[in-house]
Biopython code that builds the backbone (N, CA, C, O; Angstrom):
import numpy as np
from Bio.PDB.StructureBuilder import StructureBuilder

atoms = [
    (1, "MET", "N", (98.723, 108.886, 84.158)),
    (1, "MET", "CA", (99.744, 108.952, 85.926)),
    (1, "MET", "C", (100.356, 110.323, 85.201)),
    (1, "MET", "O", (100.305, 111.060, 86.186)),
    (2, "TYR", "N", (100.757, 110.938, 84.418)),
    (2, "TYR", "CA", (101.451, 112.336, 84.280)),
    (2, "TYR", "C", (100.557, 113.354, 85.310)),
    (2, "TYR", "O", (100.908, 113.956, 86.325)),
    (3, "TYR", "N", (99.101, 113.276, 84.529)),
    (3, "TYR", "CA", (98.337, 114.632, 84.804)),
    (3, "TYR", "C", (98.006, 114.314, 86.565)),
    (3, "TYR", "O", (97.914, 115.387, 87.161)),
    (4, "THR", "N", (97.820, 113.126, 87.464)),
    (4, "THR", "CA", (97.850, 113.095, 88.626)),
    (4, "THR", "C", (98.811, 112.584, 89.416)),
    (4, "THR", "O", (98.600, 112.040, 90.500)),
    (5, "SER", "N", (99.760, 112.725, 88.959)),
    (5, "SER", "CA", (101.412, 112.076, 89.596)),
    (5, "SER", "C", (101.291, 110.750, 90.163)),
    (5, "SER", "O", (101.739, 110.394, 91.253)),
    (6, "GLN", "N", (100.707, 110.115, 89.406)),
    (6, "GLN", "CA", (100.539, 108.358, 89.946)),
    (6, "GLN", "C", (101.800, 107.929, 89.471)),
    (6, "GLN", "O", (101.958, 107.774, 88.260)),
    (7, "GLY", "N", (102.999, 107.651, 90.517)),
    (7, "GLY", "CA", (104.039, 106.552, 90.248)),
    (7, "GLY", "C", (105.085, 107.765, 89.482)),
    (7, "GLY", "O", (106.271, 107.452, 89.377)),
    (8, "VAL", "N", (104.766, 108.757, 89.101)),
    (8, "VAL", "CA", (105.621, 109.549, 88.367)),
    (8, "VAL", "C", (105.468, 111.153, 88.538)),
    (8, "VAL", "O", (104.319, 111.566, 88.699)),
    (9, "PRO", "N", (106.492, 112.057, 88.518)),
    (9, "PRO", "CA", (106.422, 113.375, 88.931)),
    (9, "PRO", "C", (104.876, 114.165, 87.935)),
    (9, "PRO", "O", (104.633, 113.684, 86.828)),
    (10, "GLN", "N", (104.218, 115.025, 88.333)),
    (10, "GLN", "CA", (102.755, 115.790, 87.883)),
    (10, "GLN", "C", (103.916, 116.417, 86.860)),
    (10, "GLN", "O", (104.936, 117.039, 87.157)),
    (11, "ASP", "N", (103.374, 116.013, 85.487)),
    (11, "ASP", "CA", (104.292, 116.760, 84.472)),
    (11, "ASP", "C", (102.454, 116.888, 83.233)),
    (11, "ASP", "O", (101.834, 116.020, 82.619)),
    (12, "TYR", "N", (102.230, 118.398, 83.402)),
    (12, "TYR", "CA", (100.840, 118.134, 82.639)),
    (12, "TYR", "C", (101.229, 118.388, 81.159)),
    (12, "TYR", "O", (100.343, 118.109, 80.351)),
    (13, "GLN", "N", (102.624, 118.963, 80.559)),
    (13, "GLN", "CA", (102.975, 118.544, 79.112)),
    (13, "GLN", "C", (102.986, 117.341, 78.823)),
    (13, "GLN", "O", (102.400, 117.128, 77.762)),
    (14, "GLU", "N", (103.523, 116.188, 79.449)),
    (14, "GLU", "CA", (103.520, 114.852, 79.486)),
    (14, "GLU", "C", (102.347, 114.539, 79.045)),
    (14, "GLU", "O", (102.160, 114.138, 77.897)),
    (15, "ALA", "N", (101.406, 114.692, 79.940)),
    (15, "ALA", "CA", (99.799, 114.610, 80.071)),
    (15, "ALA", "C", (99.384, 114.729, 79.013)),
    (15, "ALA", "O", (98.948, 113.770, 78.376)),
    (16, "LEU", "N", (99.423, 116.136, 78.490)),
    (16, "LEU", "CA", (98.764, 116.696, 77.167)),
    (16, "LEU", "C", (99.116, 115.395, 76.326)),
    (16, "LEU", "O", (98.412, 114.405, 76.127)),
    (17, "LYS", "N", (100.622, 115.723, 75.813)),
    (17, "LYS", "CA", (101.286, 114.813, 74.998)),
    (17, "LYS", "C", (100.517, 113.325, 74.646)),
    (17, "LYS", "O", (100.280, 113.001, 73.482)),
    (18, "TRP", "N", (100.114, 112.349, 75.977)),
    (18, "TRP", "CA", (99.474, 111.582, 76.227)),
    (18, "TRP", "C", (98.203, 111.572, 75.589)),
    (18, "TRP", "O", (98.066, 111.003, 74.506)),
    (19, "PHE", "N", (97.072, 112.264, 76.271)),
    (19, "PHE", "CA", (96.042, 112.797, 75.849)),
    (19, "PHE", "C", (95.716, 113.013, 74.723)),
    (19, "PHE", "O", (94.603, 112.631, 74.365)),
    (20, "ARG", "N", (96.461, 113.602, 73.929)),
    (20, "ARG", "CA", (96.009, 114.062, 72.828)),
    (20, "ARG", "C", (96.688, 113.042, 71.992)),
    (20, "ARG", "O", (96.227, 113.127, 70.854)),
    (21, "GLN", "N", (97.534, 112.171, 72.071)),
    (21, "GLN", "CA", (97.400, 110.905, 71.273)),
    (21, "GLN", "C", (96.310, 110.304, 71.243)),
    (21, "GLN", "O", (95.720, 110.045, 70.194)),
    (22, "ALA", "N", (95.829, 109.949, 72.593)),
    (22, "ALA", "CA", (94.324, 109.172, 72.734)),
    (22, "ALA", "C", (93.361, 109.656, 71.960)),
    (22, "ALA", "O", (92.755, 108.956, 71.149)),
    (23, "ALA", "N", (93.105, 111.101, 72.179)),
    (23, "ALA", "CA", (92.114, 111.630, 71.697)),
    (23, "ALA", "C", (92.158, 111.595, 70.261)),
    (23, "ALA", "O", (91.292, 110.913, 69.714)),
    (24, "GLU", "N", (92.826, 112.075, 69.688)),
    (24, "GLU", "CA", (93.194, 111.986, 67.896)),
    (24, "GLU", "C", (93.034, 110.622, 67.761)),
    (24, "GLU", "O", (93.060, 110.243, 66.590)),
    (25, "GLN", "N", (92.868, 109.715, 68.648)),
    (25, "GLN", "CA", (92.226, 107.893, 68.133)),
    (25, "GLN", "C", (91.022, 107.847, 68.481)),
    (25, "GLN", "O", (90.435, 106.771, 68.356)),
    (26, "GLY", "N", (90.309, 109.021, 69.022)),
    (26, "GLY", "CA", (88.762, 108.807, 69.237)),
    (26, "GLY", "C", (88.703, 108.191, 70.592)),
    (26, "GLY", "O", (87.621, 107.669, 70.860)),
    (27, "PHE", "N", (89.522, 108.144, 71.400)),
    (27, "PHE", "CA", (89.153, 108.189, 72.898)),
    (27, "PHE", "C", (88.137, 109.065, 73.463)),
    (27, "PHE", "O", (88.474, 110.247, 73.530)),
    (28, "ALA", "N", (87.214, 108.831, 73.798)),
    (28, "ALA", "CA", (86.429, 109.795, 74.797)),
    (28, "ALA", "C", (86.764, 110.583, 76.056)),
    (28, "ALA", "O", (86.720, 111.788, 76.306)),
    (29, "GLN", "N", (87.070, 109.649, 76.677)),
    (29, "GLN", "CA", (87.618, 109.848, 78.187)),
    (29, "GLN", "C", (89.144, 111.001, 77.647)),
    (29, "GLN", "O", (89.188, 112.091, 78.219)),
    (30, "ALA", "N", (89.817, 110.814, 77.023)),
    (30, "ALA", "CA", (90.973, 111.721, 76.629)),
    (30, "ALA", "C", (90.609, 112.764, 76.166)),
    (30, "ALA", "O", (91.257, 113.754, 76.506)),
    (31, "GLN", "N", (89.167, 113.000, 74.993)),
    (31, "GLN", "CA", (89.072, 114.389, 75.091)),
    (31, "GLN", "C", (88.416, 115.153, 75.732)),
    (31, "GLN", "O", (88.221, 116.345, 75.496)),
    (32, "TYR", "N", (87.894, 114.308, 76.883)),
    (32, "TYR", "CA", (87.446, 114.961, 77.882)),
    (32, "TYR", "C", (88.416, 115.344, 79.086)),
    (32, "TYR", "O", (88.159, 116.192, 79.940)),
    (33, "ASN", "N", (89.661, 114.518, 79.004)),
    (33, "ASN", "CA", (90.749, 115.052, 79.537)),
    (33, "ASN", "C", (91.432, 116.072, 79.322)),
    (33, "ASN", "O", (91.886, 116.833, 80.176)),
    (34, "LEU", "N", (91.581, 116.168, 77.809)),
    (34, "LEU", "CA", (92.112, 117.491, 76.825)),
    (34, "LEU", "C", (91.223, 119.010, 77.082)),
    (34, "LEU", "O", (91.718, 120.117, 77.295)),
    (35, "GLY", "N", (89.883, 118.674, 76.990)),
    (35, "GLY", "CA", (89.058, 119.844, 77.322)),
    (35, "GLY", "C", (89.244, 120.055, 78.840)),
    (35, "GLY", "O", (89.067, 121.248, 79.090)),
    (36, "VAL", "N", (89.526, 119.365, 79.908)),
    (36, "VAL", "CA", (89.309, 119.984, 81.365)),
    (36, "VAL", "C", (90.931, 120.844, 81.448)),
    (36, "VAL", "O", (91.237, 121.767, 82.203)),
    (37, "MET", "N", (91.696, 120.229, 80.496)),
    (37, "MET", "CA", (93.222, 120.474, 80.763)),
    (37, "MET", "C", (92.888, 122.220, 80.020)),
    (37, "MET", "O", (92.921, 123.265, 80.671)),
    (38, "TYR", "N", (92.668, 122.131, 78.947)),
    (38, "TYR", "CA", (91.949, 123.675, 78.402)),
    (38, "TYR", "C", (91.528, 124.772, 79.251)),
    (38, "TYR", "O", (92.003, 125.875, 79.521)),
    (39, "GLY", "N", (90.194, 123.945, 79.683)),
    (39, "GLY", "CA", (89.596, 124.877, 81.025)),
    (39, "GLY", "C", (90.325, 125.390, 81.714)),
    (39, "GLY", "O", (90.297, 126.594, 81.968)),
    (40, "LYS", "N", (91.427, 124.281, 82.321)),
    (40, "LYS", "CA", (91.923, 125.102, 84.000)),
    (40, "LYS", "C", (93.493, 125.531, 83.231)),
    (40, "LYS", "O", (94.343, 126.219, 83.795)),
    (41, "GLY", "N", (93.621, 125.001, 81.954)),
    (41, "GLY", "CA", (94.887, 125.647, 81.619)),
    (41, "GLY", "C", (95.958, 125.402, 82.295)),
    (41, "GLY", "O", (96.730, 126.163, 82.878)),
    (42, "GLN", "N", (95.942, 123.759, 82.118)),
    (42, "GLN", "CA", (97.061, 122.966, 82.758)),
    (42, "GLN", "C", (97.675, 122.659, 81.711)),
    (42, "GLN", "O", (96.967, 122.157, 80.838)),
    (43, "GLY", "N", (99.281, 122.843, 81.371)),
    (43, "GLY", "CA", (99.763, 122.783, 80.099)),
    (43, "GLY", "C", (99.857, 123.429, 78.788)),
    (43, "GLY", "O", (100.803, 123.440, 78.000)),
    (44, "VAL", "N", (98.690, 123.968, 78.702)),
    (44, "VAL", "CA", (97.936, 124.828, 77.438)),
    (44, "VAL", "C", (97.712, 126.325, 77.861)),
    (44, "VAL", "O", (97.819, 126.885, 78.952)),
    (45, "PRO", "N", (97.488, 126.614, 77.057)),
    (45, "PRO", "CA", (96.721, 128.426, 77.582)),
    (45, "PRO", "C", (95.360, 128.118, 77.737)),
    (45, "PRO", "O", (94.692, 127.536, 76.883)),
    (46, "GLN", "N", (94.869, 128.580, 79.031)),
    (46, "GLN", "CA", (93.452, 128.474, 79.084)),
    (46, "GLN", "C", (92.376, 128.897, 77.930)),
    (46, "GLN", "O", (92.520, 129.990, 77.382)),
    (47, "SER", "N", (91.596, 128.276, 77.659)),
    (47, "SER", "CA", (90.610, 128.929, 76.308)),
    (47, "SER", "C", (89.316, 127.937, 76.637)),
    (47, "SER", "O", (89.445, 126.722, 76.485)),
    (48, "ASP", "N", (88.341, 128.385, 76.992)),
    (48, "ASP", "CA", (87.117, 127.974, 77.313)),
    (48, "ASP", "C", (86.429, 127.402, 75.796)),
    (48, "ASP", "O", (85.774, 126.360, 75.793)),
    (49, "ALA", "N", (86.644, 128.162, 74.583)),
    (49, "ALA", "CA", (86.265, 127.593, 73.152)),
    (49, "ALA", "C", (86.920, 125.999, 73.041)),
    (49, "ALA", "O", (86.231, 125.017, 72.765)),
    (50, "GLU", "N", (88.414, 125.960, 73.318)),
    (50, "GLU", "CA", (89.026, 124.888, 73.049)),
    (50, "GLU", "C", (88.565, 123.502, 73.663)),
    (50, "GLU", "O", (88.508, 122.374, 73.173)),
    (51, "CYS", "N", (88.213, 124.075, 75.101)),
    (51, "CYS", "CA", (87.604, 123.208, 76.339)),
    (51, "CYS", "C", (86.398, 122.610, 75.978)),
    (51, "CYS", "O", (86.306, 121.383, 75.936)),
    (52, "TYR", "N", (85.374, 123.416, 75.687)),
    (52, "TYR", "CA", (84.010, 123.226, 74.795)),
    (52, "TYR", "C", (83.730, 122.142, 74.027)),
    (52, "TYR", "O", (82.883, 121.251, 74.076)),
    (53, "ALA", "N", (85.203, 122.593, 72.847)),
    (53, "ALA", "CA", (85.063, 121.801, 71.775)),
    (53, "ALA", "C", (85.531, 120.180, 71.777)),
    (53, "ALA", "O", (85.073, 119.270, 71.085)),
    (54, "TRP", "N", (86.429, 120.138, 72.629)),
    (54, "TRP", "CA", (86.827, 118.826, 73.004)),
    (54, "TRP", "C", (85.970, 117.977, 73.864)),
    (54, "TRP", "O", (85.971, 116.750, 73.767)),
    (55, "ILE", "N", (85.118, 118.746, 74.847)),
    (55, "ILE", "CA", (84.013, 118.195, 75.433)),
    (55, "ILE", "C", (82.842, 118.159, 74.409)),
    (55, "ILE", "O", (82.015, 117.256, 74.539)),
    (56, "LEU", "N", (82.728, 118.865, 73.619)),
    (56, "LEU", "CA", (81.334, 118.067, 72.811)),
    (56, "LEU", "C", (82.126, 117.065, 72.167)),
    (56, "LEU", "O", (81.434, 116.064, 71.979)),
    (57, "LEU", "N", (83.310, 116.928, 71.748)),
    (57, "LEU", "CA", (83.976, 115.811, 70.853)),
    (57, "LEU", "C", (83.416, 114.432, 72.087)),
    (57, "LEU", "O", (82.550, 113.594, 71.836)),
    (58, "ALA", "N", (83.803, 114.489, 72.727)),
    (58, "ALA", "CA", (83.857, 113.330, 74.072)),
    (58, "ALA", "C", (82.375, 113.172, 74.405)),
    (58, "ALA", "O", (82.077, 111.998, 74.624)),
    (59, "ALA", "N", (81.290, 114.108, 74.509)),
    (59, "ALA", "CA", (79.913, 113.908, 74.566)),
    (59, "ALA", "C", (79.708, 113.344, 73.063)),
    (59, "ALA", "O", (79.283, 112.196, 73.195)),
    (60, "SER", "N", (79.813, 113.619, 71.877)),
    (60, "SER", "CA", (79.527, 113.164, 71.026)),
    (60, "SER", "C", (80.285, 111.483, 70.759)),
    (60, "SER", "O", (80.007, 110.656, 69.892)),
    (61, "ASN", "N", (80.955, 111.438, 71.486)),
    (61, "ASN", "CA", (81.715, 110.027, 71.498)),
    (61, "ASN", "C", (80.921, 108.744, 72.741)),
    (61, "ASN", "O", (81.222, 107.569, 72.954)),
    (62, "GLY", "N", (79.861, 109.613, 73.338)),
    (62, "GLY", "CA", (79.151, 108.455, 74.159)),
    (62, "GLY", "C", (79.846, 108.968, 75.671)),
    (62, "GLY", "O", (79.734, 108.081, 76.517)),
    (63, "LEU", "N", (80.367, 109.907, 76.054)),
    (63, "LEU", "CA", (81.031, 109.843, 76.959)),
    (63, "LEU", "C", (80.026, 110.407, 78.383)),
    (63, "LEU", "O", (80.166, 111.623, 78.512)),
    (64, "GLU", "N", (79.282, 109.933, 79.211)),
    (64, "GLU", "CA", (78.320, 110.633, 79.992)),
    (64, "GLU", "C", (78.740, 112.150, 80.921)),
    (64, "GLU", "O", (78.039, 113.148, 81.088)),
    (65, "GLU", "N", (80.036, 111.883, 81.382)),
    (65, "GLU", "CA", (80.570, 112.935, 82.048)),
    (65, "GLU", "C", (80.664, 113.784, 81.246)),
    (65, "GLU", "O", (80.256, 114.788, 81.829)),
    (66, "ALA", "N", (80.970, 114.077, 80.165)),
    (66, "ALA", "CA", (81.322, 114.833, 79.201)),
    (66, "ALA", "C", (79.935, 115.547, 79.125)),
    (66, "ALA", "O", (79.767, 116.761, 79.239)),
    (67, "SER", "N", (78.869, 114.509, 78.893)),
    (67, "SER", "CA", (77.618, 115.690, 78.437)),
    (67, "SER", "C", (77.067, 116.331, 79.618)),
    (67, "SER", "O", (76.081, 117.048, 79.444)),
    (68, "LYS", "N", (77.502, 116.204, 80.705)),
    (68, "LYS", "CA", (77.133, 116.359, 82.200)),
    (68, "LYS", "C", (77.702, 117.817, 81.607)),
    (68, "LYS", "O", (77.054, 118.776, 81.188)),
    (69, "LEU", "N", (79.022, 117.653, 81.714)),
    (69, "LEU", "CA", (79.711, 119.024, 81.583)),
    (69, "LEU", "C", (79.204, 120.278, 80.653)),
    (69, "LEU", "O", (79.010, 121.457, 80.952)),
    (70, "LYS", "N", (79.052, 119.504, 79.290)),
    (70, "LYS", "CA", (78.682, 120.168, 78.419)),
    (70, "LYS", "C", (77.282, 121.199, 78.648)),
    (70, "LYS", "O", (77.073, 122.288, 78.114)),
    (71, "ALA", "N", (76.542, 120.557, 79.492)),
    (71, "ALA", "CA", (75.182, 121.142, 79.785)),
    (71, "ALA", "C", (75.038, 122.259, 80.833)),
    (71, "ALA", "O", (74.292, 123.235, 80.752)),
    (72, "LEU", "N", (76.135, 121.853, 82.133)),
    (72, "LEU", "CA", (77.173, 123.405, 82.698)),
    (72, "LEU", "C", (77.562, 124.145, 82.052)),
    (72, "LEU", "O", (77.105, 125.287, 82.104)),
    (73, "PHE", "N", (78.782, 123.737, 80.987)),
    (73, "PHE", "CA", (78.842, 125.429, 80.099)),
    (73, "PHE", "C", (77.852, 125.483, 79.522)),
    (73, "PHE", "O", (77.196, 126.492, 79.783)),
    (74, "SER", "N", (77.459, 124.872, 78.877)),
    (74, "SER", "CA", (76.142, 125.819, 77.945)),
    (74, "SER", "C", (75.549, 126.554, 78.770)),
    (74, "SER", "O", (75.502, 127.594, 78.112)),
    (75, "GLN", "N", (74.864, 126.877, 80.115)),
    (75, "GLN", "CA", (74.304, 127.332, 80.820)),
    (75, "GLN", "C", (74.995, 128.936, 81.262)),
    (75, "GLN", "O", (74.511, 130.011, 81.615)),
    (76, "GLU", "N", (76.469, 128.378, 81.004)),
    (76, "GLU", "CA", (77.388, 129.463, 81.537)),
    (76, "GLU", "C", (77.570, 130.418, 80.278)),
    (76, "GLU", "O", (77.788, 131.593, 80.571)),
    (77, "MET", "N", (77.524, 130.145, 79.096)),
    (77, "MET", "CA", (78.434, 130.577, 77.882)),
    (77, "MET", "C", (77.036, 131.291, 77.013)),
    (77, "MET", "O", (75.870, 130.899, 76.960)),
    (78, "ASN", "N", (77.624, 132.340, 76.460)),
    (78, "ASN", "CA", (76.840, 133.044, 75.430)),
    (78, "ASN", "C", (76.575, 132.273, 74.125)),
    (78, "ASN", "O", (77.498, 131.545, 73.758)),
    (79, "ALA", "N", (75.539, 132.310, 73.414)),
    (79, "ALA", "CA", (75.149, 131.837, 72.019)),
    (79, "ALA", "C", (76.406, 132.061, 70.949)),
    (79, "ALA", "O", (76.780, 131.196, 70.158)),
    (80, "SER", "N", (76.963, 133.341, 71.074)),
    (80, "SER", "CA", (78.190, 133.297, 70.339)),
    (80, "SER", "C", (79.584, 132.558, 70.482)),
    (80, "SER", "O", (80.357, 132.115, 69.633)),
    (81, "GLN", "N", (79.631, 132.592, 72.149)),
    (81, "GLN", "CA", (81.011, 131.464, 72.536)),
    (81, "GLN", "C", (80.385, 130.280, 72.109)),
    (81, "GLN", "O", (81.091, 129.675, 71.303)),
    (82, "ILE", "N", (79.368, 129.759, 72.348)),
    (82, "ILE", "CA", (78.766, 128.023, 72.102)),
    (82, "ILE", "C", (78.895, 127.787, 70.593)),
    (82, "ILE", "O", (79.420, 126.749, 70.191)),
    (83, "ALA", "N", (78.428, 128.730, 69.733)),
    (83, "ALA", "CA", (78.685, 128.696, 68.618)),
    (83, "ALA", "C", (80.204, 128.811, 68.029)),
    (83, "ALA", "O", (80.597, 127.927, 67.269)),
    (84, "ALA", "N", (80.920, 129.727, 68.323)),
    (84, "ALA", "CA", (82.512, 129.782, 68.374)),
    (84, "ALA", "C", (82.938, 127.995, 68.777)),
    (84, "ALA", "O", (83.032, 127.286, 67.776)),
    (85, "ALA", "N", (83.081, 127.587, 69.566)),
    (85, "ALA", "CA", (83.111, 126.261, 70.202)),
    (85, "ALA", "C", (82.796, 125.338, 69.778)),
    (85, "ALA", "O", (83.283, 124.236, 70.033)),
    (86, "GLU", "N", (81.847, 125.590, 68.979)),
    (86, "GLU", "CA", (81.036, 124.117, 68.067)),
    (86, "GLU", "C", (81.573, 124.199, 66.734)),
    (86, "GLU", "O", (81.536, 123.223, 65.985)),
    (87, "GLN", "N", (82.191, 125.572, 66.307)),
    (87, "GLN", "CA", (82.975, 125.622, 64.969)),
    (87, "GLN", "C", (83.995, 124.773, 65.081)),
    (87, "GLN", "O", (84.117, 123.805, 64.331)),
    (88, "ARG", "N", (84.852, 125.071, 66.067)),
    (88, "ARG", "CA", (86.203, 124.660, 66.624)),
    (88, "ARG", "C", (85.907, 123.380, 66.914)),
    (88, "ARG", "O", (86.750, 122.572, 66.525)),
    (89, "ALA", "N", (85.077, 122.996, 67.413)),
    (89, "ALA", "CA", (85.202, 121.102, 67.394)),
    (89, "ALA", "C", (84.743, 120.631, 66.105)),
    (89, "ALA", "O", (85.119, 119.479, 65.888)),
    (90, "LYS", "N", (83.870, 121.282, 64.935)),
    (90, "LYS", "CA", (84.016, 120.682, 63.853)),
    (90, "LYS", "C", (85.084, 120.554, 62.826)),
    (90, "LYS", "O", (85.116, 119.923, 61.769)),
    (91, "GLU", "N", (86.118, 121.471, 63.536)),
    (91, "GLU", "CA", (87.756, 121.818, 62.732)),
    (91, "GLU", "C", (88.707, 120.807, 63.483)),
    (91, "GLU", "O", (89.615, 120.223, 62.891)),
    (92, "ILE", "N", (88.471, 120.658, 64.664)),
    (92, "ILE", "CA", (88.994, 119.276, 65.187)),
    (92, "ILE", "C", (88.816, 118.273, 64.532)),
    (92, "ILE", "O", (89.716, 117.586, 64.050)),
    (93, "GLN", "N", (87.305, 118.017, 64.410)),
    (93, "GLN", "CA", (86.653, 116.761, 63.630)),
    (93, "GLN", "C", (87.509, 116.454, 62.356)),
    (93, "GLN", "O", (88.076, 115.419, 62.004)),
    (94, "ALA", "N", (87.429, 117.554, 61.843)),
    (94, "ALA", "CA", (87.808, 117.630, 60.046)),
    (94, "ALA", "C", (89.447, 117.348, 60.363)),
    (94, "ALA", "O", (90.112, 116.564, 59.685)),
    (95, "GLU", "N", (89.820, 117.880, 61.155)),
    (95, "GLU", "CA", (91.721, 117.428, 61.434)),
    (95, "GLU", "C", (91.918, 116.131, 61.760)),
    (95, "GLU", "O", (92.904, 115.509, 61.366)),
    (96, "LEU", "N", (90.783, 115.503, 62.680)),
    (96, "LEU", "CA", (91.042, 114.091, 63.043)),
    (96, "LEU", "C", (90.763, 113.503, 61.700)),
    (96, "LEU", "O", (91.669, 112.770, 61.305)),
    (97, "GLY", "N", (89.692, 113.639, 60.853)),
    (97, "GLY", "CA", (89.286, 112.745, 59.911)),
    (97, "GLY", "C", (90.667, 112.846, 58.916)),
    (97, "GLY", "O", (91.132, 111.834, 58.393)),
    (98, "ARG", "N", (91.137, 113.916, 58.763)),
    (98, "ARG", "CA", (92.231, 113.827, 57.514)),
    (98, "ARG", "C", (93.866, 113.021, 58.498)),
    (98, "ARG", "O", (94.814, 112.435, 57.974)),
    (99, "LYS", "N", (93.720, 113.206, 59.451)),
    (99, "LYS", "CA", (95.003, 112.268, 59.872)),
    (99, "LYS", "C", (94.412, 110.933, 59.794)),
    (99, "LYS", "O", (95.106, 110.025, 59.336)),
    (100, "LYS", "N", (93.423, 110.740, 60.117)),
    (100, "LYS", "CA", (93.183, 109.167, 59.869)),
    (100, "LYS", "C", (92.916, 108.509, 58.893)),
    (100, "LYS", "O", (92.892, 107.279, 58.897)),
    (101, "GLY", "N", (92.635, 109.349, 57.744)),
    (101, "GLY", "CA", (92.700, 109.474, 56.123)),
    (101, "GLY", "C", (94.179, 109.065, 55.335)),
    (101, "GLY", "O", (94.447, 108.322, 54.392)),
    (102, "ALA", "N", (95.086, 110.062, 56.344)),
    (102, "ALA", "CA", (96.274, 109.829, 55.875)),
    (102, "ALA", "C", (97.231, 108.731, 56.234)),
    (102, "ALA", "O", (98.349, 108.739, 55.720)),
    (103, "ALA", "N", (96.835, 107.660, 57.189)),
    (103, "ALA", "CA", (97.461, 106.716, 57.931)),
    (103, "ALA", "C", (97.352, 105.696, 57.011)),
    (103, "ALA", "O", (96.358, 105.452, 56.327)),
    (104, "PRO", "N", (98.683, 104.948, 57.014)),
    (104, "PRO", "CA", (98.929, 104.049, 56.221)),
    (104, "PRO", "C", (97.862, 102.578, 56.465)),
    (104, "PRO", "O", (97.994, 101.593, 55.740)),
]
sb = StructureBuilder()
sb.init_structure("model")
sb.init_model(0)
sb.init_chain("A")
sb.init_seg("    ")
for serial, (resi, resn, name, xyz) in enumerate(atoms, 1):
    if name == "N":
        sb.init_residue(resn, " ", resi, " ")
    sb.init_atom(name, np.array(xyz, "f"), 0.0, 1.0, " ", f" {name:<3s}", serial, name[0])
structure = sb.get_structure()
């Protein structure tokens, strides 16, 4: 709602907060949305690596939309950029695993 200003004023920071909470719980659509926000620099500094990393996570969680976007990015990024983004996705996945393990 905050991202698209449905019933509330548009607020990328608030949208980011809610997308991140859902993404950290493994929701692929939220992971995809975070990727888009990083790709566009909406509420966060623009980062192709962070964008691609979150898109990879969403794709690995079965979101078809993310798989399609991943394919497009793969055509536009060089091997070094892809490797950096894949490494970042592994780091995010590890962070999420640690958070999940720390939950009561």
